[in-house]
N, C-alpha and C positions, 0 to 999 in steps of 0.2 A: 226802294232806296232813293234818297234824294241826290239823284246824279243824273247827268245828262241822259234824257230819257231815250233818245234815238240810240245811244250805246247800249243802253241796258237791254232793250228790244232785241238789238243785233246779237248780243251775247246769249240771250236766251233761247231765240228761235232759230238761228243761223245753223246750218250744217256745212261741213267741209267739202271741199272740192279739189280734184287732183291737178288741175290745170287752170290757166289764167285766162283761159278763152272766155269771150264775153257772152253773158246770158242774153235773155231776152232783153231788148231795148226798153226803157233806157237802162244803162249799167254803168258801173265803174270800170273803165277801161284800163285795169291794173296790168303793167308790163313787168315780165322778170327782165334782170338785167345781169351781166356778167363783171367779172374782175376787170376786163379790159375798159369798162365805162366808169371805173371808180378811179376819180381824179388822184393822182399819185401812188395808185395801187392799195393794195391791203395795208392798213397801219399794223404796227406790231401787236397792238392790243386793241379789240374792237368787239362790238356786238353785231351779229349778222344772223338773219334768218332766210332760208331758202326752202323753195317748195319742196314738200317731203318726198316727191319721186325723182328730186333732181340732185345732181352732185356738182357743188360749184367748182371743184377740181376737174372735173370732166366734161361738164355741160357748158356750153358757151354762155347760156342764159339760164340762171337758177335763183339768184337772189330775190326776195320780196322787200326787204329792208335792211339797210346798213347803216352802222353808227360807229365811227372811228372815235378812239380816246386820245387824247391830247399828250403831250410829252410828259406830264405829271400824272397821267392815268385818269383823268377826269373826262367823263362823256361830253362830245361835242354834238353837232346837229347829225341828226339821221337823215336817210334819203329814201324816199320810194319813187317809182315812175308810174305816171298815169297819163296814157296816150302819149303824146310828145313831150309832156312836161315832168321835169325833175322837180319834185317838192320836198323842201326841207322841213323837218319836224323837230320838235323838242320834246324830251321827256317831261310830261306835266304831273304824272301822278304815278304810284306804285302800290300794289296790293300784295306783296310777298315780303317773305322775311329769311334772311340766311339760306340762299340757295347753296347746294341742291336740296338741302334737308327739308326745306319748305316751299311750296311753289305759289303761284297766284297769277296776278295780271300786272301788265304794264301799260301805260297810256301815253301815247305820242300825239302831239298837236301841231298843226302849221301855225304860223304867226297870225293870220286872219282867221283861225278858227274853223275854217272851212273843210279842212280834212282832218281826221282823226284814226288813228291806228291803234287797236287793242291787241296785244300780244297775251295770249292765256298759256301759261307753261304748265305742261301736264306731267311730264317725265322729264328729270334731269340727273346727271352725275356729275361728280366734280373730282378733278385731279389737279393738286396744287392751284396754280393761278388760273386754270381753265375750268369753265362749266360748260358741258355738252348737254345741248337740249335734244333729247330723245324723241320728243314728242311736244307739239305745240299747235296753237291755233291762232292765224293772224286775221284779224277782221279790220277791214278798210271802211270807213263811214264817211259819205259826205252827204250834204243837203240835198232833199228831195230824190236820192237815188237808193234802190236797195243797197244793204250792205253787201260787200263783197268778202267772202270766207274762204280760207285756204289752209289745209294742213301744212305744218312746217316742222323743219328741224332747224338746228342752229348751234352758235357758240357764244359765250359771254366771256370775256378775259382775254387772256394772251395764248393763242394756241402754240403748241411746241411744235418745233420743226418736223418734218416728216421722218428725219432720221436722227432724231436726238438721241434715241438709245440702240445701240448695236452691240454685238457679241465683243467688239474690240474696245467698247467704250464702258466706262465705269458706271454702274447702275446709279441713278439719281438717290438722293436721300429721301427716306419715305418722311412723311408729314410729322410723325413723331421725332425725327431727328433734325428737321429743318423749321425754318420759319417762312412758310409761303405767304406769297401776296395774297390779298383778298380777291376773291372770285371776279369782283367787278368794282372798281373804286367808284364810289358813289357817296351819297349821304351817309350811308351806313358804314362806310369803311373805316370811320373813326371808332367805332363802337369796340373792335377787338384790340385796339391798343389803348382803350381808356386805362389809365394807370392803377385803378382801384379807389377806394376797397370795393370788395365784392359784397353781394348780399347773400340771402338764404338759396341755395341752390335749389333747383326742382327739376321735374321731369320734363322729357321733350315734348314738342308739340304733337297733338293729335288732332288732326284736321275734323272741322266739323262740316259734314255734308250739307245740312240744310239748318234753317232757324229751328226746326222741330228738335234737334240735338240740344238746344239750350234749354235748361229746365225752365218751367213756367215761372216758378219763384224768382229766378234771375231776371227774366224779362220784366216780370211785374215790378220788382224793385228797381231796375235801371229806369223804367218809365216813370215812376213815381220820383225818383230821387234826382234824375238828370234829365227831364223833359226838354230842355233847350239843346241839350247835346245830344241826346239820342231820343227822339220823338217816337221813333216805330221801331223798338228792338225785336219786334216779331218777324223783321225782315233783314236778313244779313246783307250788309252793302257790299261785302266782299267776303273771303273765306276766314271764317274764325277757327278758334282752335281752345281746346282744354289742356291743361298741364295738372299732372299730379304733383301737388305741394308735399305730400307725405302720404301716409296710410289713411289719414284722417280727413283731409281737405284736398279740395279741388279747385284751381284757378281756371276762370272761364274769361276768354276774349271774345267780346261780343262788338262786331265791327258794325259802326252806326251810320257813318257817312261817307261818301266818296266822291269828290268834286273833280274839277279840271285839273287841279294839281295837289291837292290835300284829301288825305282820308283819315278817319278817327276810329279809335276803339276805345271802349269802356271795358275794365276789368273788374270781375267779381268773385268773391270766395264763396264756396259752399261746403258743407260737410260732405263726407264721402261716405255712403251714397247722399245725394242731395236731399235736404228736407226744406222746410219752410224759413230756415235760417240763411240769410244772404247778407254779406259785407260787400259793398262797392268801395273799391279803393279810390281814395282823392290824391291828388296830385299837388303836393305842398309847394308854395311859392317861395323864393328866397326871401331872407328876412327884410332886405330893403324895400321889396315890392309889394305895394298895398294891393287890396283886392282878394276876393273870395276864392278858395281852392276850387279847382275844376276836376272833371273826371275823364276828360276825354284826351287820350294819348294820340297825338298828330303823327301820322306816317310812322305808325308804332313799330319799332326794333326791339325783339326780344332775345334775350341771351339767357336761356334757362340754367345752363351750367354755371353761370356767374351770377345768377339771381338779380340780373340788371334789366332795366326797361328803359328805352330811349325815345324821346318825343322829338321830332324836327318838324316845326311849323314855318313854312316860307311864306314870305310876304306876297309874293306873286309868282307867276309861271316861269320866270326867268331864274328863279332859285337864288337870287343876289342878296337876300334879306331875310331876316326872320329870327326865331328863336331856336335853340338846341339844348335839350335838357336830359341829364341822365340821372335815373333814380334806383334805388336798390330796395328789394323786398326784405322787410325785418319783422321779428317777432313784436307784437302789441300786446298791450294790458287785455286780459281776458281771453286767452288763449285764442287769439286771432293773429292778423298781420297788418302791416301798413307800409307804406312807401316812404322813403328818405331821399330828400333831394340831395344829390352828391355834386352837381354840376350845373350851371345855368350860363348859357352864351346867348349874345343877342347882337345882331347886326341891323342897326336902326335904318341907316341910308340904303336904300336901293338905288344904287349907283352904276349898274350894270357890270360890276366886277364880281365875278363869280369865283368863291373860294369854297373850300369844304366846309360845313357847319361846325366841325370841329376845330376850325381856325377862326371862327368868328370871336369877337371880343369876350373876354371872360369877365363875367359880372358877378359870379359867386361860385365858391367851391368849398365843400363842407371840410372840416378840419380832420375828421378822421371817419 
């Protein structure tokens, strides 16, 4: 995949360790830290990963990486400790969708790009505003040093107080009766509140274990139809998926590119079971925007139950500018499917002011 080579090698060959002790020199001297070292203490909502055999509530030193959310629920800077240095990191890429139902990767990078942390989420459960990470792998990469890899557990969102539910207290409303907050406010948080309309609903994601899970006809069609956006569909840039559109058709998500802060997937439809017939979905532009349609959904977000696909393309790592598009899946002539653009937002000025992409200036919205 066309992605920072050192990271790819680290993810492919590294094995987990149970303690932060230094390996053979030279090595990354990653340090665990505790709540007492977090300025202002734990924020009400945050992301945190700790070493898998530690407990941050009982062990003085447990955390591998910690990131508070601000008063509006937006992620801020993450922190790790290497040697005597505390290093600030920003989230620069994400290869997952809709935790906890679908897992994946998150990339955090320092401002000078000298330090990178890859978090691979392998098992997770969710309750209301909290996602509990039961199994993860944290990989720290620095130039000219072997990667440091640690097994981890963690949380994302707003942890409930330890005594939130007792016999004397009323039981909290179930998700069916309440309006829970999103697991983690982020670029994807606006998806769940998109007012509609919906598209054709389809089945949940079924993860692809390897590129060999993608039909050869799909890879050939993507390579021929979109060589600039997916030059090598034989290698998955991150975890792909397939979705059952109905009994007769299957939707394939083929990840093509993962960079410092952007990833893209191409979506194609086959018959079920697959034959040589393949239809690559194109992304229509708003009426006022000239240019050819493309096929790469940037930092894709998929809502199968609503038939929606969301593309968020940030102009730089700070995430303070870019485009945000919402598409819905529709029937098309010839017993196939197409995407319809429902909403297009764009923030042109990269001014350092970070707001949710769902709050970027609205440029187009479909009438129905």
